[in-house]
N, C-alpha and C positions, 0 to 999 in steps of 0.2 A: 220358670226353670232356667238354668244356666247352661244347658247342653250345647257343646260345640263352641263355647266362647272362651277361648284359652289365652287370648292376648291380653296384655296389661292395659287397663283402662286409664291408668295414671290419675285417677280421681277427677276426671274431666268429662264433659260431654263430648259426643263424637265430633262435632264441628270444632270445638276448642282443641281437641287432641289432634285433629287433622291439620289445623292451622299451626299449632305449635311444632309438630313434626316437620311441616314444610319449612317453617322459619329456621329450625335447627339444621335441616338438610342444606338449606341455602348457605348458612354460616359455615357448615362443614366443608362444602364445596369451595367456598371462597377462601377460607382460612386454613384448610387442610387439617386442623385440629381444634376441638372445642372441649371445654370442661363443663360437665353437667353431673346430674345424679346418675347413679348406676342404672336405675330402672329406666330413665329416659334414654340413656346411652344404648341400652339393649333394644328398646323400642325403635330408636333411630336406626340402628343397624339393620333391622328387618325392613325399614322404610327405604333406606338409601341404597342398599346393595342391589336390588332389582333395577334401580335407575342407572347405576353404574354399568350393570350388565347391558342395559339398553344402549348406553353411550358407546359401546364397542363398534356398532355399525351405525355410521352417521347417515341416516336416511331422514327424509322429511317426516315420515310417520313416527319414527323413534323420537324425533325432536318434539313433535306434537304431543306424544304420550308423556314425555318428561315435563313438558310445559304445563300439562294438565295437573301434574302433581306439585310443581314448584312455583309457577306463576311469577318467574323472574327471568328476564331475558339475559342479564349478565351471568347468572348462574348457569343457564343453559349453554351459553357460549363457552364458559369455563369447563363445564362438564363434557361437552362434545369436542372442544378444541384442545384441551390440555389433558384432562383426566382419561378420557376414552382411549386415545392412542397410547398412553403410557401403560394402561392396564390391559391392553389388547391381548397379550399372551397369557395372562393370569386366568385360571379357570374359575375363580371365586375367592371369597375371603378378602375383600378389598379394604376392610376396616379392622382396626385393632382397638380393644378396650383395655385400658390399664387402670386399675384401682388405685386411688390416691389416699384413702382413709375416710375419716368422718368429718362432717361439717360441724363447726362449733355450735351454731345456733340451735339446730334441731337434730344433730347426730345422724343426718342422712349420709348414706354412703356416696362419696364423690369419686368420679372417675373421669378420665379424658378419653375421648374417642378420636381416632385419627385415621387418615388414609395411609395404608401400609406403604405404598410405593413413594410417598412424598416425605417420609421421615428420614432426614439426612443423618441424624444421630444414631439411629438403630442400624442403618446400612453400613456405617463406617466402623462400628465397634465389632471386633472379632469375638466369636463365641469363646467363653471361658472354658478351659479344660476341666473336665469332670474329675474331681478328686475322690479317691477311694479312701477308706480308713487307713490302709497301709501307706499310701502315698503321703498322707498328712504326717504320719510318724516319721517317715523317711525324709520328708521335705526339709525339716530343720537341719538334719545331718548333711544333706546334699548342699543346702545353701551355705552351711558353715565350711564345707570342703571347697566350694566355689570361691568363697571369700578368702580363704587361706591361699588358694592358688593365685588369685588376683593380687593379693598382698605380696606374695613372693615374686610375681612378675614385675610389679612396680619397684620392688627393692632391687631387682636385677637391672631394670632400666635406670634407676637412680645411680647405681654403682657404675654402670657403663657410661653415663652422661659425663662425669669428670674426665674420663679417658678421651672421649670425643673432643672435649674442650681443649685438653692438653695437646691433642694431635693438631687441631686447627691453629693453636697458638704457636706450636713449634714450627709449623711449615713456613710462616712469614719470617721467623727468626733465621731459619736455615737459608731462605732466599736472600736475606739481607747479608749474611756471612758470605754467601757465594758471590755477591756483587762486589 
């Protein structure tokens, strides 16, 4: 019977699955973003988030527990030296999974999983304003009105520009006459 076995086995034996998740966790810690299948990304999220929570307090015991899962000294240094202090104030949700579509060979769902605090692109982009049905209809009218105002302002600037040129050319001529 399968009672109480709700995690995804990923078509692998327990040892193979444990080794694969450890290798993927090391890659995620080192590179901050990896591309994999959606099922593996979801399994990795459950595997790596408790390790990141452990890295918040840099103690010998926490390092030993993390090393038991990862078996990689460089990954432990990165986890406790860089990632732990950066996510110290975050209560959870250290990773983000973004779906990319289907793989050509076997149509598997592909996604990338990344550490949330280390994605510069997402942090810099402002959130888009939510548009309602009315604002979409009104938007072209507003944009057209803004464009006509901008065109009128440019026309005024162009009309004033020759006057400014005439004023600057008249001033030296008047000075020459005065001499």
